[in-house]
C-alpha positions in Angstrom: 0.0 0.0 0.0 1.3 3.4 -0.9 1.9 5.8 1.9 -0.7 8.5 2.5 0.0 12.2 1.8 -3.3 13.4 3.2 -4.7 15.9 3.7 -4.5 17.0 0.1 -3.9 20.7 -0.5 -3.6 20.9 -4.3 -4.7 18.6 -7.1 -3.2 19.3 -10.5 -3.7 18.1 -14.0 -0.2 18.6 -15.5 0.3 19.1 -19.2 3.4 17.9 -21.1 6.4 20.2 -20.5 8.0 22.1 -23.3 11.5 21.1 -24.4 13.4 24.0 -22.7 11.9 23.1 -19.3 12.4 19.4 -20.0 16.1 20.1 -20.8 16.4 22.3 -17.7 15.2 19.5 -15.4 18.1 17.3 -16.7 20.6 20.2 -16.0 19.2 20.6 -12.5 19.5 16.8 -11.8 23.1 16.7 -13.1 24.4 19.8 -11.4 25.1 18.3 -7.9 27.0 15.4 -9.4 29.0 17.8 -11.7 30.0 20.0 -8.7 31.1 17.1 -6.6 33.4 15.7 -9.3 34.6 19.0 -10.8 37.4 19.7 -8.3 38.6 16.1 -8.3 38.6 15.9 -12.0 40.5 19.2 -12.3 43.2 18.1 -9.9 43.6 14.7 -11.7 43.7 16.5 -15.0 46.5 18.9 -13.8 48.4 15.9 -12.3 48.2 13.9 -15.5 49.0 16.9 -17.6 52.0 17.7 -15.5 53.4 14.2 -15.8 52.9 14.1 -19.6 54.2 17.6 -20.0 57.3 16.8 -17.9 57.9 13.6 -19.9 57.7 15.5 -23.2 60.0 18.3 -22.1 62.5 15.8 -20.8 62.5 13.7 -24.0 62.7 16.8 -26.2 65.6 18.1 -24.2 67.5 14.8 -24.2 67.2 14.1 -27.9 67.3 17.8 -28.9 63.9 17.7 -30.5 63.3 21.4 -29.9 65.5 22.1 -32.9 65.2 18.9 -35.0 61.4 18.4 -35.0 59.9 19.6 -38.3 56.6 19.5 -40.2 56.0 20.0 -43.9 52.6 21.4 -44.8 51.4 21.2 -48.4 48.9 23.9 -49.0 48.5 23.5 -52.7 49.8 21.1 -55.4 51.3 24.0 -57.4 52.7 25.9 -54.5 55.8 25.3 -52.5 55.4 23.4 -49.2 55.6 25.3 -45.9 58.2 24.0 -43.5 57.6 24.3 -39.8 60.5 23.4 -37.7 62.0 24.1 -34.2 59.9 26.1 -31.8 57.1 26.8 -34.3 56.6 23.1 -34.7 55.8 22.6 -31.0 53.5 25.6 -31.1 51.6 24.0 -34.0 51.5 20.7 -32.2 50.1 22.3 -29.0 47.5 24.2 -31.1 46.4 21.0 -32.7 46.1 19.3 -29.3 44.0 22.1 -27.9 41.7 22.2 -30.9 41.3 18.4 -30.6 40.3 18.7 -26.9 37.8 21.5 -27.7 36.3 19.6 -30.6 35.9 16.4 -28.5 34.2 18.5 -25.7 31.8 20.1 -28.2 31.0 16.8 -29.7 30.1 15.4 -26.3 27.8 18.3 -25.5 26.1 18.0 -28.8 25.6 14.3 -28.4 24.2 14.8 -24.9 21.8 17.4 -26.2 20.7 15.2 -29.0 20.1 12.3 -26.6 17.9 14.5 -24.4 16.0 15.8 -27.4 15.3 12.2 -28.6 14.1 11.3 -25.2 11.8 14.3 -25.2 10.4 13.5 -28.7 9.8 9.9 -27.6 7.9 11.1 -24.5 5.7 13.3 -26.8 4.3 10.2 -28.5 2.7 9.1 -25.2 -0.4 10.5 -23.4 0.8 13.9 -22.1 -1.3 14.9 -19.2 -0.7 13.4 -15.8 -2.1 13.9 -12.3 -0.3 15.4 -9.3 -1.6 15.5 -5.7 0.2 17.7 -3.2 -0.5 17.1 0.4 0.8 17.7 3.9 3.0 14.6 4.0 4.3 14.7 0.4 3.3 14.6 -3.2 1.9 11.8 -5.4 1.9 11.5 -9.2 0.1 9.2 -11.6 1.6 8.9 -15.0 0.1 6.3 -17.4 -1.4 4.4 -14.5 1.9 4.3 -12.5 1.6 5.9 -9.1 4.6 7.4 -7.4 4.4 8.7 -3.8 7.3 10.9 -2.5 7.3 12.1 1.2 8.7 15.6 1.7 11.7 14.3 3.6 12.7 12.4 0.4 12.8 15.5 -1.8 16.2 16.9 -2.6 15.3 20.2 -4.0 12.8 22.6 -5.6 13.4 25.2 -8.2 10.8 27.7 -9.4 11.4 29.0 -13.0 9.7 31.5 -15.2 7.6 29.0 -17.2 7.7 25.9 -14.9 8.8 24.6 -11.5 10.9 21.6 -10.8 10.8 19.0 -7.9 13.6 16.5 -7.7 14.0 13.5 -5.3 15.6 10.1 -4.9 19.0 11.6 -4.2 18.6 13.9 -7.2 18.1 11.0 -9.7 14.5 11.7 -10.5 12.4 14.8 -10.9 9.1 16.3 -12.2 8.5 19.4 -14.3 5.3 21.3 -13.4 4.5 23.8 -16.1 2.6 27.0 -15.1 -0.3 25.8 -17.2 -1.0 23.1 -14.6 -2.6 25.8 -12.4 -6.0 27.3 -12.7 -4.6 30.8 -12.2 -1.6 32.7 -10.9 -3.1 32.8 -7.4 -3.3 29.0 -7.2 0.3 28.8 -8.5 1.6 31.3 -6.0 -0.1 29.5 -3.1 1.1 26.1 -4.3 4.7 27.3 -4.7 4.8 28.8 -1.3 3.4 25.6 0.2 6.0 23.4 -1.5 8.9 25.8 -0.5 7.8 25.5 3.1 7.6 21.7 3.0 11.0 21.3 1.3 12.6 23.7 3.7 11.3 21.7 6.7 12.5 18.3 5.5 
């Protein structure tokens, strides 16, 4: 038996979220994990970079690669090739490395956005509206016959946006988007948001 959240304070019929709000929910869910790992990842990156950099410098100094390294660039069949040697060679090599890292990062961001977009489009093929009950002990949702009950002490955060509000729970792994259209008017929305903020703050 599902835990009771009574007495019920608000009953909402929630329409499907628009893509910007759907995407923002994923950003909110990912933010705590990104912050926890950012410092450690940065330190590890600096350490690995320092080791690799020191190894390259040592090898280049030992074999005198600073002067002997060269790269020939053919810009056109009918033109003379461009010879890059010595220090300019290493500058070009570093530039190529940086461009490669930036390109890989942009490709990852683009792939992540495309994945979220595909998930959103797939969700649009299903019945859009769902029910949300908000009570003194928590909130309860029913999406396609699946009922989920979340006590207030299990919520991890609440964010109120311009076009929708966001509730996330289960250690930040799950969340719901509640568009402004779910409310009958601005007064009901204001009262509901104030109620949720109070409950989340008390958990």
